[in-house]
C-alpha positions as CSV (number, residue, x, y, z in Angstrom):
1,M,-28.4,120.6,193.0
2,N,-25.9,122.2,190.7
3,R,-24.9,125.5,192.2
4,L,-22.2,128.0,191.4
5,P,-19.3,126.9,193.6
6,L,-17.8,130.2,194.6
7,R,-18.6,133.3,196.6
8,A,-18.5,136.7,194.9
9,R,-15.3,137.7,196.6
10,V,-13.6,134.4,195.7
11,L,-14.9,134.8,192.1
12,S,-13.3,138.2,191.9
13,E,-9.9,136.7,193.0
14,C,-10.3,134.1,190.3
15,F,-10.8,136.8,187.8
16,R,-7.7,138.6,189.1
17,S,-5.6,135.4,188.8
18,K,-7.1,134.7,185.3
19,S,-8.2,131.2,186.4
20,L,-11.7,132.2,185.4
21,D,-13.1,134.9,183.2
22,P,-16.4,136.8,183.3
23,V,-17.6,135.6,179.9
24,A,-17.3,131.9,180.9
25,V,-19.1,132.6,184.2
26,V,-22.0,134.4,182.5
27,E,-22.3,131.6,179.9
28,H,-22.4,129.1,182.8
29,S,-25.1,131.2,184.6
30,L,-27.2,131.5,181.4
31,A,-27.0,127.7,180.9
32,Q,-28.0,127.1,184.5
33,I,-31.0,129.5,184.1
34,E,-32.1,127.5,181.1
35,S,-31.7,124.1,182.8
36,H,-33.7,125.3,185.8
37,K,-36.6,126.9,183.9
38,H,-39.0,124.5,185.8
39,L,-38.4,126.6,189.0
40,N,-39.8,129.6,187.2
41,A,-37.4,132.0,189.0
42,F,-36.8,134.2,186.0
43,V,-39.5,135.9,183.9
44,R,-37.1,137.4,181.4
45,V,-33.4,136.6,180.7
46,S,-31.2,139.4,179.2
47,S,-28.7,137.1,177.5
48,E,-27.3,139.5,174.9
49,K,-26.9,142.4,177.4
50,A,-25.3,140.1,180.0
51,L,-22.8,138.7,177.5
52,E,-21.9,142.2,176.3
53,Q,-21.4,143.3,180.0
54,A,-19.3,140.2,180.6
55,K,-17.0,141.0,177.6
56,Q,-16.5,144.5,178.9
57,S,-15.7,143.1,182.3
58,K,-13.2,140.7,180.8
59,Y,-11.4,143.6,179.1
60,R,-11.1,145.4,182.4
61,H,-9.8,142.3,184.2
62,D,-7.3,141.6,181.4
63,A,-6.1,145.2,181.9
64,N,-6.0,144.6,185.7
65,S,-8.4,147.5,186.2
66,P,-11.7,146.0,187.6
67,K,-14.2,148.5,188.8
68,S,-14.9,146.6,192.1
69,V,-15.2,143.2,193.7
70,L,-18.5,142.9,191.9
71,D,-17.0,143.4,188.4
72,G,-18.2,140.4,186.3
73,V,-20.4,139.0,189.1
74,T,-23.8,137.8,187.9
75,I,-26.8,139.5,189.6
76,A,-30.6,139.2,189.0
77,V,-33.1,141.9,189.5
78,K,-36.7,141.6,190.8
79,D,-39.2,142.5,188.1
80,N,-40.4,145.6,189.9
81,F,-37.2,147.6,189.4
82,C,-37.0,149.6,186.2
83,T,-34.4,148.4,183.7
84,K,-33.7,150.4,180.6
85,G,-34.7,148.6,177.5
86,I,-35.8,145.5,179.3
87,H,-39.5,144.8,180.2
88,T,-40.5,145.6,183.7
89,T,-43.9,144.0,184.4
90,C,-44.4,143.6,188.2
91,A,-45.8,140.2,187.1
92,S,-49.0,142.0,186.2
93,R,-51.0,142.2,183.0
94,M,-51.2,146.0,183.7
95,L,-47.5,146.4,182.9
96,Q,-47.0,143.4,180.7
97,N,-45.6,145.4,177.8
98,F,-43.9,148.2,179.8
99,I,-40.3,148.9,178.8
100,P,-38.7,151.6,180.9
101,T,-36.4,154.3,179.4
102,Y,-34.2,154.4,182.5
103,D,-32.5,152.2,185.1
104,A,-33.5,152.2,188.7
105,T,-30.7,153.8,190.8
106,V,-29.7,150.5,192.4
107,V,-29.4,148.8,189.0
108,E,-27.4,151.8,187.6
109,R,-25.0,151.6,190.6
110,L,-24.5,147.9,190.3
111,Q,-23.7,148.2,186.6
112,A,-21.4,151.1,187.5
113,H,-19.5,148.7,189.7
114,G,-19.2,146.2,186.8
115,A,-22.0,143.7,187.8
116,V,-23.6,141.7,185.1
117,I,-27.4,141.8,185.0
118,V,-28.6,138.4,183.8
119,G,-32.4,138.9,183.9
120,K,-35.6,139.8,185.8
121,T,-37.1,137.6,188.4
122,N,-40.6,136.5,189.4
123,L,-42.7,138.0,192.1
124,D,-46.3,138.3,193.4
125,Q,-48.2,140.8,191.3
126,F,-46.9,144.3,192.3
127,G,-45.2,142.7,195.3
128,M,-48.5,141.9,197.0
129,G,-48.0,138.5,198.5
130,S,-45.8,136.3,200.6
131,G,-45.6,133.2,198.4
132,C,-44.5,134.2,194.9
133,I,-47.6,132.5,193.6
134,D,-49.8,135.4,192.4
135,S,-48.0,136.2,189.1
136,I,-49.1,136.2,185.5
137,F,-46.1,134.0,184.9
138,G,-47.2,131.4,187.4
139,P,-45.7,130.4,190.8
140,T,-42.0,130.1,191.6
141,R,-40.9,126.7,192.9
142,N,-38.6,126.5,195.9
143,N,-35.4,124.6,194.8
144,W,-35.4,122.8,198.2
145,S,-38.7,121.1,197.3
146,E,-38.9,117.3,197.6
147,D,-41.1,117.4,194.5
148,T,-41.5,120.2,192.0
149,N,-44.3,118.7,190.0
150,D,-48.0,119.8,190.0
151,D,-49.0,121.4,193.3
152,R,-46.6,119.3,195.5
153,F,-43.8,121.8,195.5
154,R,-42.7,124.1,198.4
155,I,-43.4,127.8,198.0
156,A,-40.4,130.1,197.5
157,G,-41.8,132.8,199.8
158,G,-42.6,136.3,198.7
159,S,-42.9,138.5,197.2
160,S,-39.2,138.3,196.1
161,G,-39.4,134.5,195.6
162,G,-37.9,134.5,192.1
163,S,-34.8,136.4,193.3
164,A,-34.4,134.1,196.3
165,V,-34.6,130.9,194.2
166,A,-32.2,132.4,191.6
167,V,-29.5,132.8,194.3
168,A,-30.3,129.6,196.2
169,A,-30.2,127.4,193.0
170,G,-26.9,128.9,192.0
171,L,-28.2,130.7,188.9
172,C,-26.5,133.9,190.0
173,Y,-24.4,135.2,192.9
174,A,-26.8,137.9,194.1
175,A,-30.2,139.4,193.5
176,L,-32.2,142.5,194.2
177,G,-35.5,142.2,196.0
178,S,-37.8,144.7,197.5
179,D,-39.0,144.6,201.1
180,T,-42.2,146.2,202.2
181,G,-43.2,143.9,205.0
182,G,-40.6,141.1,204.7
183,S,-40.6,140.4,201.0
184,T,-36.8,139.9,200.9
185,R,-36.3,138.2,204.3
186,N,-39.3,135.8,204.0
187,P,-38.2,134.1,200.8
188,A,-34.5,134.3,201.9
189,S,-35.6,132.3,205.0
190,Y,-37.5,129.7,203.0
191,C,-34.7,129.3,200.4
192,G,-31.8,129.2,202.8
193,I,-30.0,132.4,201.8
194,V,-29.1,135.7,203.3
195,G,-31.7,138.5,202.9
196,L,-31.0,142.1,204.0
197,K,-33.5,144.9,204.5
198,P,-31.5,148.1,204.9
199,T,-32.5,151.1,207.0
200,Y,-35.3,153.1,205.3
201,G,-33.6,155.9,203.4
202,L,-30.1,154.2,203.1
203,V,-30.8,152.8,199.6
204,S,-32.5,154.7,196.9
205,R,-36.1,153.7,195.9
206,H,-35.8,155.6,192.6
207,G,-36.9,153.2,189.8
208,L,-38.5,150.8,192.3
209,I,-42.2,150.7,191.2
210,P,-43.9,151.7,194.5
211,L,-46.2,149.6,196.6
212,V,-46.1,151.3,200.0
213,N,-43.9,154.4,199.8
214,S,-43.4,154.8,203.5
215,M,-42.1,151.2,203.9
216,D,-40.6,150.1,200.6
217,V,-36.9,149.3,200.7
218,P,-34.7,147.7,198.1
219,G,-33.4,144.4,199.5
220,I,-30.3,142.3,198.9
221,M,-30.1,138.5,198.6
222,T,-26.9,136.5,198.5
223,R,-25.6,133.2,199.8
224,T,-23.1,134.8,202.3
225,V,-23.1,137.8,204.6
226,D,-19.9,139.1,203.1
227,D,-21.4,139.1,199.6
228,C,-24.4,140.9,201.0
229,A,-22.1,143.6,202.4
230,S,-20.4,143.9,199.0
231,V,-23.7,144.6,197.2
232,L,-24.7,147.0,199.9
233,N,-21.5,149.0,199.5
234,A,-22.3,149.3,195.8
235,V,-25.9,150.5,196.1
236,A,-26.2,152.5,199.4
237,G,-25.9,156.2,199.7
238,P,-27.7,159.5,198.9
239,D,-29.5,159.9,195.6
240,V,-30.7,163.2,194.1
241,Y,-33.7,161.3,192.5
242,D,-35.0,160.1,195.8
243,S,-35.7,162.8,198.5
244,T,-36.2,160.1,201.2
245,T,-32.5,159.0,201.0
246,V,-30.3,160.2,203.8
247,K,-27.9,163.0,202.7
248,R,-24.7,161.8,204.4
249,P,-22.4,159.6,202.3
250,F,-22.3,155.9,203.1
251,E,-19.2,154.5,204.7
252,S,-18.3,151.2,203.0
253,I,-18.3,148.1,205.2
254,A,-14.9,146.3,205.2
255,P,-14.7,142.6,204.2
256,L,-16.2,140.4,206.9
257,E,-13.5,137.8,206.9
258,K,-12.1,138.3,210.4
259,Q,-14.1,136.8,213.3
260,M,-15.4,139.6,215.6
261,S,-15.5,139.3,219.4
262,L,-18.9,139.2,220.9
263,K,-17.8,140.5,224.3
264,G,-19.9,143.5,225.2
265,V,-22.5,142.9,222.5
266,R,-26.0,143.0,223.9
267,I,-28.6,140.6,222.3
268,G,-32.3,141.0,222.9
269,I,-34.9,138.3,222.7
270,P,-38.4,139.8,222.2
271,I,-40.8,137.8,224.2
272,E,-43.8,138.7,222.0
273,Y,-42.2,136.8,219.0
274,H,-42.7,133.5,220.9
275,C,-46.2,133.4,219.4
276,D,-48.9,131.0,218.3
277,G,-48.0,129.1,215.2
278,L,-44.2,129.0,215.9
279,E,-43.0,125.6,215.0
280,Q,-41.0,123.6,217.5
281,E,-37.9,123.2,215.3
282,V,-37.8,127.0,214.7
283,L,-38.1,127.6,218.5
284,E,-35.3,125.1,219.1
285,T,-33.1,126.8,216.5
286,W,-33.8,130.2,218.1
287,T,-32.9,128.9,221.6
288,V,-29.7,127.2,220.3
289,I,-28.4,130.3,218.6
290,A,-29.2,132.5,221.7
291,D,-27.3,130.1,223.9
292,M,-24.4,130.1,221.4
293,L,-24.1,133.9,221.4
294,E,-24.2,133.9,225.2
295,S,-21.5,131.3,225.5
296,A,-19.3,133.4,223.2
297,G,-19.5,136.4,225.6
298,A,-22.5,138.3,224.4
299,T,-25.1,139.4,226.9
300,V,-28.5,137.9,226.1
301,K,-31.6,139.2,227.8
302,A,-35.4,139.1,227.2
303,V,-37.0,142.4,226.0
304,S,-40.5,143.4,225.4
305,L,-42.1,145.0,222.3
306,P,-45.6,145.3,223.7
307,N,-47.3,146.6,220.5
308,T,-46.1,143.7,218.4
309,A,-49.6,142.1,218.6
310,S,-51.1,145.2,216.9
311,S,-48.4,145.5,214.3
312,I,-49.8,143.1,211.6
313,F,-53.2,144.8,211.7
314,V,-51.7,148.3,211.5
315,Y,-49.4,147.2,208.7
316,S,-52.4,145.8,206.7
317,I,-54.4,149.0,207.0
318,L,-51.5,151.3,206.0
319,N,-50.4,148.9,203.3
320,Q,-53.9,149.0,201.7
321,C,-54.3,152.8,202.0
322,E,-51.0,153.4,200.2
323,V,-51.7,150.7,197.6
324,A,-55.0,152.4,196.8
325,S,-53.1,155.7,196.2
326,N,-50.2,154.2,194.2
327,M,-52.4,152.0,192.0
328,S,-54.5,155.0,190.9
329,R,-51.9,155.9,188.3
330,Y,-52.8,152.8,186.2
331,D,-55.7,154.2,184.2
332,G,-54.9,153.0,180.7
333,I,-54.1,156.5,179.5
334,E,-50.4,157.3,180.0
335,Y,-48.8,153.8,180.0
336,G,-49.5,150.2,180.8
337,H,-52.4,148.1,179.7
338,R,-55.3,149.8,177.9
339,S,-58.6,148.2,177.4
340,Q,-60.3,148.1,174.0
341,E,-63.4,149.4,175.6
342,D,-63.7,153.1,174.7
343,S,-67.4,153.9,174.8
344,S,-66.6,156.5,177.5
345,T,-63.6,157.7,179.6
346,E,-65.2,156.2,182.7
347,Q,-65.7,152.8,181.0
348,L,-62.1,152.9,179.7
349,Y,-60.8,153.4,183.2
350,A,-63.0,150.7,184.7
351,R,-62.3,148.0,182.0
352,T,-58.6,148.8,182.0
353,R,-58.3,148.2,185.7
354,A,-60.6,145.2,185.7
355,E,-58.5,143.5,183.1
356,G,-55.0,144.7,184.3
357,F,-55.2,143.8,188.0
358,N,-55.7,140.4,189.7
359,G,-58.1,139.9,192.6
360,V,-55.5,140.5,195.3
361,V,-54.6,144.0,193.9
362,K,-58.3,144.8,193.5
363,N,-59.1,143.8,197.0
364,R,-56.4,146.0,198.4
365,I,-57.5,148.9,196.3
366,L,-61.1,148.6,197.5
367,S,-60.0,148.1,201.2
368,G,-57.6,151.1,201.0
369,N,-60.2,153.4,199.6
370,Y,-62.7,152.3,202.2
371,F,-60.2,153.1,205.0
372,L,-59.6,156.5,203.4
373,L,-63.3,157.5,203.2
374,R,-64.0,160.7,205.1
375,E,-66.1,158.9,207.7
376,N,-63.4,156.2,208.2
377,Y,-60.2,158.3,207.9
378,D,-59.8,159.0,211.6
379,K,-61.1,155.7,212.8
380,Y,-58.7,153.6,210.7
381,F,-55.9,155.5,208.9
382,Q,-55.1,158.1,211.6
383,K,-55.4,155.5,214.4
384,A,-53.1,153.1,212.5
385,L,-50.5,155.9,212.1
386,K,-50.6,156.5,215.9
387,V,-50.1,152.8,216.7
388,R,-47.3,152.7,214.1
389,R,-45.6,155.4,216.2
390,L,-46.0,153.3,219.3
391,I,-44.5,150.3,217.5
392,A,-41.5,152.4,216.4
393,D,-41.1,153.7,220.0
394,D,-41.0,150.1,221.3
395,F,-37.9,149.6,219.2
396,V,-36.4,152.9,220.4
397,R,-36.7,151.7,224.0
398,A,-35.4,148.3,223.2
399,F,-32.3,149.6,221.5
400,K,-31.4,151.6,224.7
401,E,-31.1,148.2,226.4
402,V,-29.6,146.0,223.6
403,D,-27.7,146.3,220.4
404,V,-29.3,143.6,218.3
405,L,-32.6,141.7,218.4
406,L,-32.7,138.0,217.6
407,T,-36.0,136.6,216.3
408,P,-37.4,133.9,214.0
409,T,-37.7,135.1,210.4
410,T,-40.7,133.0,209.6
411,L,-42.8,130.8,212.0
412,S,-42.1,127.6,210.0
413,E,-40.1,126.1,207.2
414,A,-41.4,126.6,203.6
415,P,-45.0,125.3,203.3
416,L,-46.3,123.1,200.6
417,Y,-48.0,125.0,197.8
418,K,-51.2,123.0,198.1
419,D,-51.4,123.8,201.8
420,F,-50.5,127.5,201.3
421,V,-53.3,128.2,198.8
422,Q,-55.9,127.0,201.2
423,S,-55.7,130.5,202.9
424,N,-56.5,133.8,201.2
425,N,-53.9,136.4,200.5
426,R,-54.7,138.4,203.6
427,D,-54.4,135.5,205.9
428,Q,-51.2,134.2,204.2
429,C,-49.5,137.6,204.7
430,A,-50.7,137.9,208.3
431,V,-48.9,134.6,209.2
432,Q,-45.9,134.9,206.9
433,D,-45.1,138.6,207.8
434,F,-45.7,138.4,211.5
435,C,-42.0,138.5,212.4
436,T,-40.8,140.7,209.6
437,Q,-43.1,143.6,209.1
438,P,-42.4,145.4,212.4
439,A,-39.0,146.3,211.0
440,N,-40.6,148.1,208.1
441,M,-43.0,149.9,210.3
442,A,-40.0,151.3,212.3
443,G,-37.7,151.7,209.3
444,I,-34.9,149.8,211.0
445,P,-32.4,147.4,209.3
446,A,-33.0,143.6,209.5
447,I,-31.3,140.6,208.1
448,S,-32.3,136.9,207.7
449,I,-29.6,134.3,207.9
450,P,-30.0,130.5,207.3
451,I,-29.1,128.4,210.3
452,R,-29.7,124.7,209.7
453,L,-31.9,122.2,207.8
454,S,-35.0,120.9,209.4
455,S,-35.9,117.2,209.8
456,R,-37.5,117.5,206.3
457,Q,-34.2,118.9,205.0
458,L,-35.6,122.4,204.5
459,P,-33.9,125.6,205.6
460,I,-34.6,127.2,209.0
461,S,-33.5,130.9,209.4
462,L,-33.4,133.5,212.1
463,Q,-33.6,137.3,211.9
464,L,-31.4,140.0,213.4
465,M,-32.7,143.6,213.8
466,G,-30.7,146.6,214.7
467,D,-31.2,150.3,215.3
468,H,-31.2,152.8,212.4
469,F,-28.0,152.8,210.3
470,T,-26.3,150.0,212.3
471,E,-25.9,147.8,209.2
472,R,-22.2,147.3,209.9
473,N,-22.8,145.9,213.4
474,L,-25.7,143.8,212.2
475,L,-23.7,142.3,209.4
476,Q,-20.8,141.6,211.7
477,V,-23.0,139.7,214.2
478,A,-24.7,137.9,211.2
479,S,-21.2,136.9,209.9
480,W,-20.2,135.5,213.3
481,I,-23.3,133.3,213.4
482,E,-22.8,132.3,209.7
483,K,-19.3,131.1,210.5
484,Q,-20.4,129.1,213.5
485,V,-23.3,127.3,211.8
486,D,-21.6,126.9,208.4
487,F,-24.9,126.6,206.5
488,V,-23.1,127.4,203.3
489,A,-21.6,123.9,203.4
490,N,-25.1,122.7,202.2
491,Y,-24.3,124.4,198.9
492,S,-21.2,122.3,198.2
């Protein structure tokens, strides 16, 4: 696999020494995207804009005045973030021709730091899925697949599968995803890259087309933990356009090049995550890393999160209720797809939504509206909110005993597409999101890091979770593990 050979920080040093220039790097990236079209990672490539941004970056580097370590670095954006003048479709017919008039805050901040946006990446329609297969542009193929033909390829994971493959295949240095129940960490796990879900409210959601407002978080995908920290430094912090962001300024995380000491670090192993369906190789990997941390001086102990078993059901109910509300804006009147049927306003609404949404979206809308009926509201929605509070309280108690939780990210390596599609979307998400969605329910940060290759030469990853706003500590522990396992050597 032909991947970009350097990390973002090393690339920045090459720009500074003039051994590389941003225009050449962007041209290489665009050529790579073209030669890897069969993976279907990108749904739209912004070649002209990227080359113009690269030229501006070159001028700055020639003048020895780069904006940041990301100046000239190629970054992809999941196609549910608004990008000014560039189609933003959510991989749905409903928004197939939608061109935003503004940039999402995270995109705006990346560009303000000199990053080059090379294009928009594939996803499950409106982010509703865990395989990146339910898209009007077709499924994304995992670049680690033994065979990418027909239905014999491995899924990329979802819903941010396009972004994950773009990074893993070396088409760009970093990518933005969104994470509602694991949609950044799940594909990061399957594609062997780093995937960070920040604390809810740390990164602005302005311009991220909403799925579940109370859980949506912009995610970051890179090949190394240090690159992930660099992107987080660029995008985190308060935003006047998003009232849910925290008001205190974000303190930048220093480069993670030095090895930290694990003495005094308390690692928790949640017993409930040793669950049905957990593959033996994933379990072995989990055990090896726990032992490695303990040998290095960390305190490793079992903890209990007793409401974990209820979490996936609560997540499903709340997800569908908020989806029903958010999808109501797509009526064919203000923007998006509009049906030719205009015999009546009611018929226009009905035909527009029937034509614009796929079956997965329609099912979630119907289910959400059912849960929100007056006679069902207390029985489902209110009860789910109460259990969500119990789930969050589990984490509060756990973080009084430990600093970091270590769990699997996914229960297995990337499944074959032909096997994955045997289950319906609801069952797919119930399995794929088991380990990831509790962090969204509690609003805490979580990161997936690749550990090793399985016997089938497919990535196996683990997840670290921390208390609210402990990204610095989380990234430091992740960086320590990364240096020990040296998974990045698989990219050479």
